N, C-alpha and C positions, 0 to 999 in steps of 0.2 A: 490737618493744617493748624499751625500755631495761631493764637489770637494776636491781634495787631498791637504792637508796642508803640504808643503815641508819644512817649517821652523823646525829647530831642527832635521832634517834628514840628513843622509849621504848616497849618492848614488854612486855606482861604474858605470863608463861608459867605456866600452872597445872600442878600435878603436877611442879613443878620440882625436887623433892628427890631424884629418882632417874630412871634409865632414859632414855626419850625426852625427858622434860621437862628433865633436866639437860643432855642433848646439845643440845637447842634453845637453852637458856640460854647455853651455852658458844659455840655457833656465832654466835648473834646478837651476843653481846658481842665476839667476835672481829671481826665485821664493823662494829663501832662503835656498836651500839645500847645505850642504857641499858636495864636490865631490871628488871621488878617480879616477884619470885619468890614464887609462891603455892603453899602446901601446908600440911599439918598439922604437920610436924616442924620446929620452930623451929631446933633445933641444926643440922640439915642445911642449912637455908636460910641460916643465918648463915655457916656455913663456906663454902658455895658463893658467897655474896655477897662475902666477903672475898677469895676466890680470883679472882673475875672483876674486881674493882676493882684488885687488885694486878697481874694479868697484862695487862689490856686498858685500864685507865684509864677505865672507864665507871662510871656510878652504878648500883649494884645494890641494890635495896631488898627485903629479906625481909619478907613479910607472912604470918604464920601464919593459916590460915583453913581451917575444916572445910567442905568443899563438899557434905557430906551434909545440912547444915542449910539449910532453904529460904531463898530470896532472898539467897543469898550474893553474887550479882553486884551487887546494889544496895548491900549492905554494903561491898563492896570499893570501889565507886565513891565512896561517902561517905568512906571512909578515905583514899583517894588525894586527894580534894578538900581534906580537912583538911590534908594534907601538901603541897598545892599541886603535885601531880604530874600533868601532862597526858600522856596516852598516845596513841600513834599506831598501835599494833599489839596484837594479841591472839592468843595460841596457846592454845586450849582443848584441853589434853592430858590432864588428870586423868581417871581412869576406873578401874573395877575390874569384875570379873566374878564371878558365882556359878556353881557347877557342880553339876549333878545334876537329877533329875526335878523339874519345877516343883512338883508336889503335895507334895514333901518339903522345899521351901525354907522358910527362916525368914522370915516376913512382914516383920519390921522390917528385915532385911537387904536384902530386895527393894526396900523403900521407899528405903533409902540408895542402892542401886544406881541406881535411877531418878533420884534427886535429883542424884547425881554425874554420871551419864552423859548425862542428858537435861535435867532441869528447870533445873539451875544452869548448864549449858552455854547454854541459851536465855537465862537471866537475865543471865549475863555478857555474852553477845552483845548483848542488847538494851540493857544498861546502857552499853555503850561504842561501839556501832556508829555513832551519830551523830557523836561527835567523831572517830572513825576516818575516816568519810566526808568530814568537813570538812577533815581534815588532808590527805587525798588522796595520801598517799605511803607508807603502811604496809601491813601485812598482817593478814588474819584467817584463821587456820588452825584448823580443827576436826578433831581426830583421830578418825577412824572406825575401821574394821577390815576385814580380809578377811571377817569374819563378817557384814558388812553386805550381802553379795551373795547370800546364801542363808539359809534357815532353819537354825538350829543346835539340834536337839533335845539336851537336856542343858545348853544355855546359852541357853534360850529368851528370857529377858529381855534378856540382853546383846546377842544377835543383833538383836533387834527395836530395841533402843536405838541400835545402830550403824547400822541401816538408816535410822532417823530422822535421825541426824546426817548421813549421806550425802545424803539427799534435801533436808534443810533447808539444808545448805551450798551445794548446787548451785543451789537457788533463790536464795539470797543472792548467788551469783556473778552470776546474770543481773541481779538488782535493783541490783547495785553497779557494773555496767559503765558506764564513762564518768566515774566518780568519782575514779579514781586509786587506790582501795583494791583490793588484790589479794586475792581470796578463794579458798581452796583447802580441799577435803576430802582428808585424807590417810588412806589405808587400808593400814596395815602388815600384812605377813604375820608369821610367827613371828619374834619378836625376843627377844634374850637380855636380859631385864629381870626385875625383881622381880614384875611382873605375872604372868608365867608360872610363876615360882617359887611364888607364892601359890596357883596352881591345883593344886599337888601332882602335877606330872607328867602332867596330863591331856592334854597335846599332845606328841607326839614328831615329830621331823623335823629339818630343817636350819634353824638359827636364824641370822638376820642380826644385825648390831650396831645399837644405837641410832644410832650415827654415820652408818651407811649410810642408815637411814630418813630422818634429817634432811637428808642431802645430796640425797636424792631430792626432798624437799619444797622445799628452797631452790632447786634447779635448776628445778623446775616454777614456782615463784614468779617467778624471773627471766625465764622465758619468758612467763609471764602469759597463756597461751592456754587452759588447760584448767581446768574447774571441780573436777576431782578427779584423784587420782593414787594408784596403789598401789605398794607397795615390797615386793620379794621375789617369788620365783617363785610361791609359794602364793597370794599376793594376786592375781596375774595369772591363775592357773588358776581361782580362784574366780570372778573377774569373767567369764572366758570361759564357764565352765560355766553361770553364771546366764543367759547369753544363748542358750545352745544347748539347754537342757533346759526342759521345762515346770515349773511350780511344784511339781506333784505329784512328778515324778521328782527334782527337786532336793531336796525335803524328805526323800524316802525315802533317797536317796543320802547326804545329810548325816547322817541318823540312823544309817545303817549304819556310816559312818566313825567317828562319835562312839562308837558301841557298841564297835567294835574297839579304839579308842584307850583306852577305860576298861578293857577286858579286859586289855590289855597292861600298863596302869598298875597 
């Protein structure tokens, strides 16, 4: 299978204002793709857009959007239609996690978490997948997590959300075969981003860079053979453990690891 030609393409990247989203935006622009940069923080998006246009000569369109608000995918599709921007690719990277026992979590925060990690990922994908399939030359990347491979007590909603993302995307990979659209679920391990900073040191270990995560994804897209890929040794270990252990044992082990991590933090 040929590598992806990103020239004359336009790719949406959500969560583009930091971390893996910024790294995806830079790499796509470097390869010649115009980009639509989506996140809440307008100032960061505008600075990134100016950087990408100056360095790579691509069109970079900042679109401030709160993905915790329902039906954000359709809102973005309407906005881009008004601007006459046709897209060929989508990277659903935006996400966040809550940490702690489920019964102590703030209900409104949990709703926002589900909207960002699941509901609007689906809404965005549904809003754009038909034009992506018709274009037949771009990419659909949904960012899952190593947490997708096993229950995560202390991060119950996040883990369940990322399991959904993994299964959902692998199903779309099958449905999209033969269309030219390359579909991939990306499951990063520990990555040095604001995501983990916001968790207050809840995870300790060896962190990879966002750039490494993106290189893993781009290489997998170029090969075009796998519905999902993990980045970092922790992601690979989690995937292996999920295949070797029963669900009961995986849940108990994950709970013990989470408890030790919180105790150290």
